[in-house]
C-alpha positions in Angstrom: 94.4 107.6 123.4 91.1 109.1 124.4 89.5 105.6 124.0 92.0 104.2 126.5 91.3 107.0 129.0 87.6 106.2 128.8 87.8 102.4 128.9 90.7 101.7 131.4 88.9 103.3 134.4 86.0 101.0 133.7 88.2 98.0 133.7 90.8 98.7 136.4 88.8 100.8 138.8 90.0 103.8 140.7 93.7 102.5 140.8 94.1 102.4 137.0 97.1 104.9 136.8 99.1 103.0 139.4 98.4 99.6 137.8 98.9 100.9 134.3 102.2 102.6 135.0 103.8 99.8 137.0 103.2 97.3 134.2 101.3 94.8 136.3 98.8 92.2 134.9 96.0 93.7 132.8 92.8 91.5 132.9 92.1 91.1 129.2 88.7 89.6 129.6 87.5 92.6 131.6 89.0 94.9 129.0 87.3 93.2 126.2 84.0 93.3 128.0 84.4 97.0 128.9 85.3 97.9 125.3 82.3 95.9 124.0 80.1 97.8 126.4 81.6 101.1 125.4 81.1 100.5 121.7 77.5 99.4 122.2 76.7 102.5 124.2 78.7 104.8 121.8 77.8 103.3 118.5 74.4 101.9 119.2 74.8 98.8 117.1 77.9 97.3 118.7 79.9 94.9 116.6 77.1 93.7 114.2 77.5 94.1 110.5 75.8 97.1 108.9 75.7 95.7 105.4 76.0 92.2 103.8 79.5 91.2 102.5 80.2 91.5 98.8 81.2 87.9 98.3 80.7 84.8 100.4 83.3 83.6 102.8 83.9 80.4 100.9 84.6 82.3 97.6 87.0 84.6 99.5 88.9 81.7 101.0 89.1 80.1 97.6 90.7 83.2 96.1 93.0 83.7 99.1 94.3 80.1 98.8 94.8 80.5 95.0 96.9 83.6 95.4 98.8 82.4 98.4 99.7 79.1 96.8 101.3 80.6 93.7 105.1 80.7 93.9 105.6 83.8 91.6 106.4 87.4 92.2 103.5 89.5 93.5 103.2 91.5 90.2 102.8 88.3 88.1 100.1 86.5 90.1 96.9 87.7 88.4 95.7 87.3 84.9 95.6 91.0 84.0 98.6 91.9 86.1 100.9 90.6 83.3 99.4 93.3 81.0 99.7 96.2 83.4 103.1 95.2 85.0 105.0 93.7 82.0 103.4 94.5 78.6 102.7 98.2 79.0 106.2 99.2 80.4 107.8 97.0 77.8 105.8 98.7 75.0 106.7 102.2 76.4 110.4 101.2 76.5 110.4 99.9 72.9 108.6 102.9 71.5 110.8 105.4 73.2 113.9 103.5 72.0 112.5 103.5 68.4 111.8 107.3 68.6 115.3 108.0 69.9 116.8 105.9 67.2 114.8 107.6 64.5 115.9 111.0 65.9 119.5 110.0 65.8 119.2 108.7 62.3 117.5 111.9 61.1 120.1 114.1 62.8 123.0 112.2 61.3 121.5 112.4 57.8 120.4 116.0 58.0 116.7 115.1 57.6 114.4 117.9 58.9 117.2 120.5 58.9 116.0 124.0 57.9 118.0 125.6 55.1 
């Protein structure tokens, strides 16, 4: 909200509360220019990148197209996602059922009962 209070007077002039409250046309090009000016003054660098990207744009687009073209559920899209989303929970369920079954067998046969 404070950013709008700083930028809107630059864009709309002295009548900005009246124009803003009545919902009339807001000149978007002037708003973009004023925000660009505000950020250059406040930040010093403007909208330039501060560090190089991790991967190239072409490689990123290739990965995006791969994942967006697959018609599977989200948790089955990657290679290793099958391990974390399917195999590990399945192994936990099987091992817990085996331990519960072993406990029921031991209780029904009196194994581990103190005399």
